[in-house]
N, C-alpha and C positions, 0 to 999 in steps of 0.2 A: 480323571474318571472317578465318580463318586462310588463309595462302597454300597453294594446292593444286598439287601436281605429280603426274605419273604417275596421272592420274585413270582410274577404272574404274567405268562406270555400270551400274546394275542396276535392275530393277523400273521400266522405262520412265522412267528418269531420276529416280525418286523416291529412289533409294538410290545414293549415290556414294562409292566408296572412293578415298582419296587419301593421298599422303605429304606431311607438313608439314615443309618443310626447316628450320624454326626449331627442331625437336625433334632432338636429337642422334641418337637411335636411330630408324631408318627403320620405325617401327611404322605399320601401316595404320590410318587414321582413317576414320570413317564419317559422312557427312552425310545426314540423312534428312528427307524432307518427308512428314509423315503426312496422309492424306486428311482433309479437313474441319478441319484444324488449321493455324493461322497460324505462319509462321516455320520455321526449320530447327532440328533437334536434332543435336548433334554428340556422338559417342561414340568412344572408342578401342576397337579390336578386341583390342589387347594382343599382336598377333603381327606378325612381319615377312613371313610367308608369305601370298601372295595367296589361295591356295585355302582356307587355314584362315580368313583374314580374311573371305572371302565367306560361309563357313558361319556364323561368329559374327555378322556384320552382318545376315544373313537372319534369324537367331533374334531379334536385338534389334528388327529392323524389325517382325516378326510380333507380338512381345510388345507393342510400342508401339501397333500397330494394334488389338490386342485391348483394350488399356487405353482407347484413344480411343472404341471402340464401347461400352465399358462405362461410360464417363463418368468414368474414373479419371484424375487429373492425370498428364500425361506428364513434367513436370519436378518432381522431388522436391526441395522446398526445406527448408532447415534452420530450426529455430525462431529462432535468433539472426539469420538473414537477413530473416525476415518481420516480426520484432517492431518494428523502426523504422518500417516501413510501416504497421503497425497503429496505432502511436502517432500518426503523421502524418495518416492518413486514417480508420482505423476508430474511433479514440478521439476524433476531432476534435469530435464532437457531444456528448461527455460534459462534465460540469462540470470546472472547473480542479482542484478538489479530487480528483475521481475520476481525472483524468489523472495528477496527482501520485502518487496511490496506485498506479496501474498502473506508473509509471516506477520508483518506489521498490521495489515488490515484485519487479519484473522484474530490476532490478540486483542485488538481494540474494538472491533465491530462484530465480526462473523461469529466467533465462538461465544461471546457473551449473549448473543441473541439466538443463534441456531444450535449452540452446543448441546443442550439437553434434549433436543428434538430428534426423533427418529427420522431417517432419510426418507422413508416412504410416506411420512406424514407431511413433508414439506411440499407445498403446492403454491398455486398462484395467490391464494388468499394469504398464505404465510409471508410471501414476498411483499404483498401490500402492507402488511403489518410491520415488516422489517423497514421498509422505506419510511413509514410514518415515524417509527422509533429512531431511525438514523438521522432524519432531518431535524429532529429535536434534540439530538445527542449533546451537542456542545452548548446549547442554550441552558442545559441543566448542570453545567460545570462552571464553577466560579472562574471569573476572568483571570485571577492570579494563578490558577491551576491549569489554564489552557496553554498549549504550546503556541509559540508565536505564529506558526503557519496554519493554525486551525481557525477556519472561518465559522462564525456562528451559523450562517446560512451557507451550506456548501455550494460550490460552483457546479453548474450543469456538467462540466467536464469531469469533475471529481466523481460524481454519481455515475457517469458513463464508464469511467475507469473501474469503479467497484462492480458495476454490472458485468464488465468483461472478466474480472477475477472470479466472480461467482459462477459465470457461465463455464469457465475452464474447469472449475471444481466439479460441477454437476455433470458435465459431459464426460469427465473421467469416471465419475461414479457409475454412469450408465454403461460405459465400456467395461468396467469391472463387474457389472452385473449386480451392483448394490441397489439400483433402482431400475424399474422397468420403463417408466415414462420420464422423459425430460421435461421438467416444469418450465413454463414460459415465464421469463423474468421481464416483466414490464417495468420500464424506467419512468419515474415521476418527472413531471415538468416543474422545474424550480421557479417559484414565484418570488419576485422581488419588486421593490418600489421603484426600480429604475436602474440603469446600468451604472450610474455614478455611485449609487449606494453600496454596490457590492464589489467594486473594483478596489484593488489595493492602492495605497498612496505611494507616491514617489518621494525622493529626497529633494527638497528645495536646495538651491546652490549653497545658501548659508548653512543648512544642516549637513550637507556633504562635506563642507570645509571643517565643521566642528568634529564630525566623525573621523575624518582622515587624520586630523591633528591628535584626537584622543587615542586612537587605536595604537599609535606608536608608543604611547606611554603605557597603555593597557597591557601590551604583550610582555613588558618587563616586570609586571607585578604579580606573576604567578607564584604560587606557594613553593613549587619545586621545579626541577628541570623538565619533567614530563608535562607539568601544567603549562609551562612557558612554551614548550613545543606545540601543544595543542592550541594555545592562543595564537601563536604565529600562523598555524595552518588555517585557523578561522579567519585571520586577517587576510591571508593570501587568497582564500576562497572568495571573500567579499570583494577584493580588488579584481579578481578574475571575472566575477559576475558583472561588476561595474564596467569593465573594459571590453566585455564581449556581448552582454545582453543574454547570455545563456541561462537556462533554467538550472536550479540547484542540482537536480538529479542528473542533468546532462553533464555538468562539470565533474561530478563525482565518478562518472564512468570513463572520463578521458584517460587514455594511456599515452605514453610518450610517443609511441608509433603514430598516434593520431595528430601529432603536432608537427609543424614544418615552418621554418623561416621563409617568409615570402614578402618581398618588397619592403624590407625593413620592419616588418611586423610578424605576427604568427598566424598561420592558417590552421584551423582546427577541423578535423573530420568528426562530426557528431555521430555516435553509434546508432545503428538502425534499431536497436532495442529501446530507444528512448521514446518519449511521449509522441512526437510527431515524425519519428523516423530519421533516416540518414540525411545529412546536409553538410555543407561546408560553411564555416564561420570565419570571417576576417575580423581579427581583433583590433583594438586600438594599439598604437605603437608601443605604449608603456608595457604591454605584456611581454615583449621581447626581452626586457630587462628583468622581469619577474621570474621567468622560467628557470634560469640557472640558479637563482636563489632558492627556489623550491626543491630542486633536485639535490642541491648541496645540503639542505636541511634534512631531507628524508634519507638520503644516501641510496635511493632507488632511482636509477636513471636508465635502466635497460628498456628496450623497445616495448616489451610486454608489461612493464611495471606501470601501475596506476600513478598518475601525477599526484593525486590527493590520497595518500595512504598513511598508515601509521608507521612506526619505526620498524615493524616486522614486515612491511609491504602489504599488509591487509587493507581492505577498503576502510577509508576513514569514516568514523561515525561522528558526524557533526551534530551536536545537541542543539536543538533550536532554542533551548533555554539559555545556552551560552551566548548565542547571538542576541537574544533579547536582553541579557545582562549587559552586553557590550553597548547596545543602543541606549539602554537606560543610563549607563555610566557617562555616555557622551552627551546625554540630554536631548536625544533625538528619537526616543522610543515612539512618540506620537506626533502626528502632524497638527496643524493649527485647528483641525476639525475633530481632534481626539481619536483619529484612526491610527492603529498601531502599524508601524513599519515592520516588515518581515524580510527574509532573504530575497523574496520576489521583488521587493521594492527597488533593488539594484537594476533589475530588468526594466522596470517602468522608467527609472531614471535614465538608463542608457537610451531607451527609445525616445524619450522626450528631448534629451540633449542632442541626439543625432538629428532629429527633425529640425531643431533650432539651428543646427550647424549647416542645414541645407541638404542633407542626404535625401534623395527622392524616396518617397514612402514605399514604392514598389520594390526598390532595391533593399530597403531596410527590412521589409517583410520577408524577403527571401533569406536574408542573413539571419533573421531571428526565428525562422521556421514557423511563421504564422501568416495570416492573411492581411491585406491592406485594410479591409473592413475592421478586423479585430484590433489592429493598431490604432485606428482612428477612434474606435469606440471604447477601447480598454486601456491601451498603453500611453496614448498621447495626452499629456497633462499640460501642454503648452497653452498659452493664452493669446488672444488677439493682440494685446498690448506688446507682447514679445515679438510679434511679427509686424509691428507698426511701420518700421522702415520699409519693409517689402510691400506692405499694403498701400503705402502712400508714394511708392516709387513712381 
């Protein structure tokens, strides 16, 4: 509460003009108490003249009364000020994965763009500007500074995910009374030169052999014990993705209770909080031998423990730059067309190798949590030459 001198009351005491001695310039300040609203609102009139200050304060008071009657928030908050509150209270009921997604997207995209904007000023036009800025975001970042999983042209699903995150935030703002009307968030249509240009590459058989050979040496080269632990966990995660075709974020959410020995391999229940929801994954046989190794390394093997966790049992933070360094050291960072491999390349490799092994595409789609059409247009990197025996049978 500011110190008030030279007070001048109006509107039956609901509007008080005063001078704050802590401010060098003797500008008249206004303290207002709006009917049916709690607390005071303080505004500067911007003038040292009492008569002019009275006129300005009256106009502000009447405007606030009109807003109060219309249900419009009286205090205009900025996006960067409400977002910590959203994470603490609004997002509290969401899964830990979803909260991490909110925090990461906000730090990288939402706060840099919306942060200084007042909530009531954000409308459909603002979102049009945001998508234009967002689609050009990574094209303005040097290649060496981009994470391995960052596409210069974002996928349509990535934009759809961000739209969902923004919708959650602004629906919460409306429930809290911070905004009166919910802005319509139109999602742009991603334009590309073709499906082949935007899909991630897979590992060719010779690249996969090089990577698997190099990673065994790589895990022993850490600078200290913790470093070697982290490298081993990166290796195990890469193998898990290669032997299951699961998405990186799906793997990071698996708990031991979600795994079960089944016909000599591992059956995995994917969490409903993941990208495409709940499903069951049947892994390659090799995963049955990997699971005991992981639990022995982490020391966390209770049912509720995460499979991929740090030494304290907390969610494992896999740095995409570390995976990029691994690929680079193995000499498999880029494919023959210059496209960078990412952690998602294991999913593409899994799909391609399973198709070449004769797994029916509809069964593969169910195991991977995607559609037959998406596998054929996105994940299948096989060639007609590789099916020559079948085609000529």
